C-alpha positions as CSV (number, residue, x, y, z in Angstrom):
1,M,-86.7,-39.5,40.6
2,R,-87.3,-38.9,37.0
3,T,-86.4,-35.2,37.5
4,I,-83.0,-36.1,39.1
5,R,-82.3,-38.6,36.3
6,A,-83.0,-36.0,33.6
7,W,-80.7,-33.5,35.3
8,L,-77.9,-36.0,35.5
9,I,-78.3,-36.8,31.8
10,G,-78.1,-33.1,30.9
11,A,-75.1,-32.5,33.1
12,C,-73.2,-35.4,31.5
13,A,-74.1,-34.1,28.0
14,S,-72.8,-30.6,28.9
15,F,-69.6,-32.0,30.3
16,A,-69.0,-34.1,27.2
17,L,-69.4,-31.0,25.0
18,L,-67.1,-28.9,27.3
19,T,-64.2,-31.3,27.4
20,P,-63.0,-30.8,23.7
21,A,-63.2,-27.0,24.1
22,V,-61.0,-27.1,27.2
23,H,-58.6,-29.3,25.4
24,A,-58.4,-27.0,22.4
25,D,-57.7,-24.0,24.6
26,N,-54.9,-25.9,26.4
27,Q,-53.4,-26.9,23.0
28,A,-53.6,-23.3,21.7
29,D,-51.9,-22.0,24.8
30,H,-49.2,-24.6,24.5
31,L,-48.6,-23.5,20.9
32,R,-48.4,-19.9,22.1
33,D,-45.7,-20.8,24.6
34,L,-43.7,-22.6,21.8
35,A,-44.1,-19.5,19.7
36,K,-42.6,-17.3,22.4
37,Q,-39.6,-19.7,22.7
38,A,-39.1,-19.6,18.9
39,H,-39.2,-15.8,19.0
40,A,-36.6,-15.6,21.7
41,Q,-34.3,-17.8,19.6
42,G,-34.8,-15.6,16.5
43,A,-36.7,-18.3,14.6
44,L,-39.5,-16.1,13.4
45,D,-40.7,-18.6,10.8
46,Q,-41.3,-21.2,13.5
47,E,-43.0,-18.6,15.7
48,A,-45.4,-17.8,12.8
49,E,-46.0,-21.5,12.3
50,Y,-47.0,-22.1,15.9
51,L,-49.2,-19.0,16.1
52,C,-51.1,-20.0,12.9
53,Q,-51.6,-23.5,14.3
54,A,-53.1,-21.8,17.4
55,A,-55.3,-19.7,15.2
56,S,-56.8,-22.8,13.6
57,L,-57.8,-23.8,17.2
58,D,-58.8,-20.4,18.5
59,P,-59.3,-18.0,15.5
60,Q,-60.7,-15.1,17.6
61,K,-57.6,-15.0,19.9
62,Y,-54.8,-15.9,17.5
63,S,-55.8,-15.0,13.9
64,K,-54.3,-11.5,13.9
65,K,-51.2,-12.7,15.7
66,C,-50.7,-15.3,13.0
67,E,-51.1,-12.6,10.2
68,R,-48.6,-10.2,11.9
69,A,-46.1,-13.0,12.4
70,R,-46.3,-14.1,8.8
71,A,-45.9,-10.4,7.6
72,E,-42.8,-10.1,9.7
73,V,-41.4,-13.3,8.3
74,A,-41.9,-12.0,4.8
75,R,-40.3,-8.7,5.6
76,Q,-37.3,-10.5,7.2
77,L,-36.9,-12.9,4.3
78,D,-36.7,-9.9,1.9
79,E,-34.1,-8.2,4.1
80,F,-32.1,-11.4,4.2
81,K,-31.7,-11.2,0.4
82,G,-29.9,-7.9,0.8
83,L,-27.8,-9.1,3.7
84,L,-26.7,-12.1,1.7
85,G,-25.6,-9.9,-1.2
86,T,-23.7,-7.6,1.2
87,G,-22.0,-10.5,2.9
88,Q,-20.9,-12.0,-0.5
89,F,-19.5,-8.6,-1.5
90,E,-17.6,-8.2,1.8
91,L,-16.2,-11.7,1.5
92,Q,-15.0,-11.0,-2.1
93,H,-13.2,-7.9,-0.9
94,K,-11.7,-9.7,2.1
95,D,-13.8,-7.8,4.7
96,Y,-14.2,-11.1,6.6
97,Q,-15.4,-9.5,9.9
98,G,-18.0,-7.5,8.1
99,A,-19.2,-10.6,6.2
100,V,-19.6,-12.6,9.5
101,R,-21.5,-9.7,11.1
102,D,-24.0,-9.3,8.3
103,L,-24.4,-13.0,7.3
104,S,-25.0,-13.9,11.0
105,K,-28.3,-11.8,10.8
106,I,-29.8,-14.4,8.4
107,R,-31.3,-16.7,11.1
108,F,-33.9,-18.7,9.2
109,G,-35.4,-19.3,5.8
110,P,-34.1,-20.7,2.5
111,L,-30.9,-18.5,2.6
112,A,-29.8,-19.6,6.1
113,Q,-27.8,-22.6,5.0
114,Q,-26.0,-20.6,2.3
115,A,-25.2,-17.9,4.8
116,Q,-23.8,-20.4,7.3
117,A,-21.5,-21.8,4.6
118,L,-20.2,-18.3,3.8
119,I,-19.7,-17.5,7.5
120,A,-17.6,-20.7,7.8
121,E,-15.5,-19.5,4.8
122,A,-15.0,-16.0,6.3
123,K,-14.0,-17.4,9.8
124,S,-11.6,-19.7,8.1
125,A,-10.0,-16.8,6.3
126,L,-9.8,-14.8,9.6
127,A,-7.9,-17.7,11.2
128,Q,-5.2,-17.5,8.5
129,P,-2.7,-14.6,8.3
130,S,-3.8,-12.3,5.4
131,A,-1.7,-11.8,2.3
132,D,-1.6,-8.1,3.2
133,A,-0.3,-8.7,6.7
134,A,2.4,-11.2,5.5
135,G,3.3,-8.9,2.6
136,A,3.6,-5.9,4.9
137,A,5.9,-7.8,7.2
138,A,8.1,-9.0,4.3
139,L,8.2,-5.4,2.9
140,N,9.2,-3.9,6.2
141,L,12.1,-6.4,6.5
142,A,13.1,-5.7,2.9
143,L,13.1,-1.9,3.5
144,A,15.2,-2.3,6.7
145,A,17.7,-4.5,4.9
146,Y,17.9,-2.1,1.9
147,Q,18.6,0.9,4.2
148,Q,21.4,-1.1,5.8
149,G,22.9,-2.0,2.5
150,D,22.0,-5.7,2.7
151,F,20.6,-6.0,-0.8
152,N,20.5,-9.8,-0.9
153,T,18.1,-9.9,2.1
154,A,16.2,-7.0,0.6
155,V,15.6,-8.8,-2.7
156,S,14.7,-12.0,-0.9
157,Q,12.1,-10.3,1.3
158,A,10.7,-8.1,-1.4
159,S,10.2,-11.2,-3.7
160,Q,7.9,-12.6,-1.0
161,V,5.4,-9.7,-1.2
162,H,2.4,-11.1,-3.1
163,S,-0.3,-8.7,-2.0
164,P,-1.6,-6.6,-4.9
165,N,-1.8,-3.6,-2.5
166,L,2.0,-3.8,-1.8
167,Q,3.5,-5.1,-5.0
168,S,4.1,-1.7,-6.5
169,K,6.2,-0.7,-3.4
170,A,8.2,-4.0,-3.5
171,Q,8.8,-3.5,-7.2
172,Q,10.0,0.1,-6.6
173,L,12.5,-1.3,-4.1
174,L,13.7,-4.0,-6.5
175,T,14.0,-1.3,-9.2
176,N,16.1,0.9,-7.0
177,I,18.4,-2.0,-6.3
178,K,18.7,-2.8,-10.0
179,V,19.4,0.8,-10.9
180,Y,22.0,1.0,-8.1
181,Q,23.8,-2.1,-9.2
182,D,23.8,-1.1,-12.8
183,T,25.1,2.4,-11.9
184,M,27.9,1.0,-9.7
185,S,28.9,-1.5,-12.4
186,A,29.0,1.3,-15.0
187,G,31.0,3.5,-12.7
188,D,33.6,0.7,-12.1
189,A,33.9,0.1,-15.8
190,L,34.4,3.8,-16.5
191,A,37.0,4.1,-13.7
192,N,38.9,1.1,-15.1
193,K,39.1,2.8,-18.5
194,G,40.3,6.0,-17.0
195,D,37.1,7.9,-17.5
196,Y,37.1,9.4,-14.0
197,K,34.6,12.1,-14.8
198,G,32.1,9.6,-16.1
199,A,32.8,7.3,-13.1
200,E,32.4,10.3,-10.7
201,E,28.9,10.9,-12.2
202,K,27.9,7.3,-11.7
203,Y,29.1,7.1,-8.1
204,T,27.4,10.4,-7.3
205,F,24.1,9.0,-8.5
206,A,24.7,5.7,-6.6
207,V,25.2,7.7,-3.4
208,K,21.9,9.4,-3.9
209,I,20.2,6.1,-4.4
210,N,21.6,4.5,-1.3
211,A,24.8,5.8,0.4
212,N,25.0,2.6,2.4
213,G,24.8,0.3,-0.6
214,P,27.3,-2.4,-1.3
215,G,30.6,-1.4,-2.9
216,N,30.8,1.7,-0.7
217,P,30.0,4.3,-3.4
218,A,31.1,7.3,-1.2
219,D,34.6,5.9,-0.9
220,K,34.8,5.2,-4.6
221,L,33.5,8.8,-5.2
222,R,36.4,10.2,-3.1
223,Q,39.0,8.0,-4.8
224,T,37.7,8.9,-8.3
225,D,37.6,12.6,-7.4
226,A,41.3,12.4,-6.4
227,L,42.2,10.6,-9.6
228,L,40.2,13.1,-11.6
229,Q,42.1,16.0,-10.1
230,K,45.4,14.3,-10.8
231,Q,44.3,13.6,-14.4
232,T,43.3,17.2,-14.8
233,V,46.6,18.5,-13.5
234,A,48.6,16.1,-15.8
235,Q,46.7,17.2,-18.9
236,Q,47.3,20.9,-18.3
237,P,50.1,22.3,-20.4
238,V,53.3,23.3,-18.5
239,Q,53.8,27.0,-18.5
240,E,57.4,28.2,-18.3
241,P,59.0,29.8,-16.6
242,A,56.2,30.6,-14.2
243,A,55.9,28.1,-11.5
244,K,52.5,26.4,-11.2
245,P,50.9,27.0,-7.8
246,A,50.4,24.0,-5.7
247,Q,46.9,22.5,-5.7
248,P,45.2,23.1,-2.4
249,K,44.5,20.0,-0.5
250,V,40.8,19.2,0.0
251,N,39.9,19.1,3.6
252,Y,37.1,16.4,3.5
253,A,36.8,16.3,7.3
254,A,36.1,20.1,7.4
255,M,33.6,19.8,4.6
256,V,31.8,16.9,6.4
257,K,31.7,18.9,9.6
258,S,30.2,21.9,7.7
259,D,27.5,19.7,6.1
260,L,26.6,18.2,9.5
261,A,26.3,21.6,11.1
262,Q,24.1,22.8,8.2
263,A,22.0,19.6,8.5
264,S,21.6,20.1,12.3
265,A,20.5,23.8,11.8
266,D,18.0,22.8,9.0
267,E,16.6,20.1,11.1
268,A,16.2,22.3,14.2
269,R,14.2,24.8,12.2
270,G,12.0,22.1,10.6
271,D,13.6,22.3,7.2
272,L,13.7,18.5,6.8
273,K,14.4,18.6,3.0
274,G,17.4,20.9,3.6
275,A,18.6,18.7,6.4
276,L,18.3,15.6,4.1
277,Q,20.3,17.3,1.4
278,A,23.0,18.3,3.9
279,F,23.2,14.8,5.3
280,D,23.4,13.4,1.7
281,S,26.2,15.8,1.0
282,A,28.1,14.6,4.0
283,L,27.6,11.0,3.1
284,A,28.8,11.7,-0.4
285,L,32.2,12.7,1.2
286,D,32.2,10.0,3.8
287,G,29.7,7.2,3.4
288,R,30.5,5.7,6.8
289,Q,30.0,8.9,8.8
290,A,27.8,7.6,11.6
291,E,26.2,10.9,12.6
292,A,25.2,11.6,9.0
293,R,23.8,8.1,8.4
294,A,21.8,8.3,11.6
295,G,20.6,11.8,10.8
296,R,19.6,10.9,7.3
297,Q,17.6,7.9,8.5
298,R,15.9,10.1,11.2
299,V,15.0,12.9,8.8
300,L,13.8,10.5,6.1
301,S,11.6,8.7,8.6
302,E,10.1,12.1,9.7
303,L,9.5,13.0,6.0
304,Q,7.8,9.7,5.3
305,K,5.4,10.4,8.3
306,N,4.7,13.9,7.1
307,K,2.2,13.4,4.3
308,K,1.9,17.1,3.7
309,E,5.7,17.5,3.3
310,L,5.8,14.6,0.8
311,E,2.9,16.0,-1.2
312,Q,4.9,19.2,-1.4
313,S,7.8,17.2,-2.7
314,L,5.6,15.9,-5.5
315,A,4.6,19.4,-6.5
316,D,8.2,20.6,-6.3
317,G,9.4,17.7,-8.5
318,V,6.8,18.4,-11.2
319,L,7.5,22.1,-11.2
320,S,11.3,21.5,-11.3
321,Y,10.8,19.2,-14.3
322,Y,8.9,21.9,-16.2
323,A,11.6,24.4,-15.1
324,S,14.2,22.0,-16.6
325,D,15.9,21.7,-13.2
326,F,16.1,17.9,-13.6
327,A,18.5,17.2,-10.8
328,H,16.1,18.8,-8.3
329,A,13.1,17.1,-10.0
330,N,14.8,13.7,-9.6
331,E,15.5,14.3,-5.9
332,A,12.1,15.7,-5.0
333,L,10.2,12.9,-6.9
334,S,12.4,10.2,-5.4
335,L,11.7,11.6,-2.0
336,Y,8.0,11.5,-2.6
337,L,8.2,7.9,-3.7
338,S,10.0,7.0,-0.5
339,G,6.7,7.5,1.3
340,S,5.0,4.3,2.5
341,D,1.5,4.9,1.1
342,M,1.3,8.0,-1.2
343,R,-1.8,8.4,-3.3
344,S,-0.1,9.8,-6.5
345,Q,2.7,7.3,-7.1
346,G,1.7,7.0,-10.7
347,V,2.3,10.8,-11.2
348,A,5.6,10.7,-9.5
349,H,6.9,7.7,-11.5
350,F,5.8,9.3,-14.8
351,Y,7.5,12.6,-14.1
352,L,10.6,11.0,-12.7
353,A,10.8,9.0,-16.0
354,A,10.2,12.2,-18.0
355,S,13.0,14.0,-16.1
356,L,15.5,11.1,-16.6
357,L,14.5,10.9,-20.3
358,S,15.0,14.7,-20.7
359,Q,18.5,14.4,-19.3
360,A,19.2,11.6,-21.8
361,I,17.9,13.7,-24.7
362,L,20.1,16.6,-23.7
363,A,23.2,14.4,-23.2
364,D,25.9,15.1,-25.8
365,S,27.3,12.4,-28.2
366,R,30.3,11.8,-26.0
367,S,28.0,10.5,-23.2
368,E,26.1,7.8,-25.1
369,G,26.6,5.3,-22.3
370,Q,25.1,7.7,-19.8
371,A,22.2,8.5,-22.1
372,S,21.5,4.8,-22.6
373,D,21.4,4.3,-18.8
374,L,19.1,7.2,-18.3
375,R,16.7,5.9,-21.0
376,Q,16.7,2.5,-19.4
377,K,15.9,4.0,-16.0
378,A,13.2,6.2,-17.6
379,Q,11.5,3.1,-19.1
380,Q,11.5,1.4,-15.7
381,Q,9.8,4.4,-14.2
382,F,7.3,4.5,-17.0
383,Q,6.4,0.8,-16.4
384,L,5.8,1.6,-12.7
385,A,3.6,4.5,-13.7
386,R,1.5,2.1,-15.9
387,Q,1.3,-0.4,-13.1
388,A,-0.2,2.5,-11.0
389,R,-2.7,3.1,-13.8
390,Y,-1.5,6.6,-14.5
391,N,-2.6,8.4,-17.7
392,P,-0.7,11.6,-18.4
393,V,-2.4,14.8,-19.7
394,E,-0.9,14.6,-23.2
395,T,-1.3,18.3,-24.0
396,L,1.2,19.1,-21.2
397,I,3.9,16.7,-22.3
398,S,6.3,17.0,-25.2
399,P,6.0,14.7,-28.2
400,K,9.4,13.1,-27.5
401,I,8.4,12.1,-24.0
402,L,5.0,10.8,-25.2
403,A,6.8,8.7,-27.9
404,E,8.9,7.0,-25.2
405,W,5.8,6.6,-23.0
406,A,4.0,4.8,-25.8
407,K,7.0,2.4,-26.2
408,S,6.6,1.4,-22.5
409,E,3.1,0.0,-23.2
410,S,4.5,-2.7,-25.5
411,E,7.4,-3.6,-23.3
412,P,7.0,-6.4,-20.7
């Protein structure tokens, strides 16, 4: 009996000692399961916390797991610092999708709340139309209106372009309109005073800027040309008794037809610049000629798509400037600037200004009005070159040009 009693007492004591150990094992396993769930959710800090609690209950089984988990948390927290910096940079530079992508990787730790706030800011920006997108839409409408000769709409739309990436293009369009309007006004004033030669020069330049512009410069050019011929004939001394031969009548229709044929041939063999010149020549004679207008727009669109062709126009323009072929320089550089996203706009604006200024310097004293206009246009182009942050190589530029360039820095 005493033996049985002693055995029962020993068994009870062993069971009492075994119960806490079993409970500890169960609690450690439960913490392990919680750690797995935290890992699956990306909460590595919580995973480490659970594993280290389990290690306090079962060091032999969970101590190394606790150490590894803490080391991984430390590594991730260090990586999160870099991700936060990257996300802030992307947000500042309006790369909202990149900011959301990188900041979303910060899943725990002291930077998580700040990352979530930045993610909310980026998502809010993505939900709104960007200034670039709105500006691009307004600029496209402005360009379309400008090509159709609707300057009021063009000015209204271009004034709505607020994106820094597009403002230089909008400003160039507004400058073209201002130059066109000033040129047409000057032509009208000269024509009213009977200076048909001066008026003819103005209307010719206006046609080159925009043959479809208001006031119909091509028609005025034809009318002025006819008046100039009559004026020339009237001023010629009468020679007696020899009869003066009759002036041949200019066949504008035949000239337009010839220009269209030349344009078609140039376009067919891929000489887009030649085709554009021929279409412009036809429009100078008849600004409403439908085939010439459509062809000019088609060729100009192709040229604007052809980056290599436009880059060549820049080179041609600069070389023509140094060869003192200023008319060709003006045409080639203006063609380059018609491109939608050319990388060297500052160069083109500067050399177009230099070409215009050279023409003003060479103008004789009887063309003071023309010289003044050219200087004004040159200063406008210098301003656009400065906006594009262009700095000329001064050793390649004449002192007179550099002096005018320096003036543009102080002008608004």
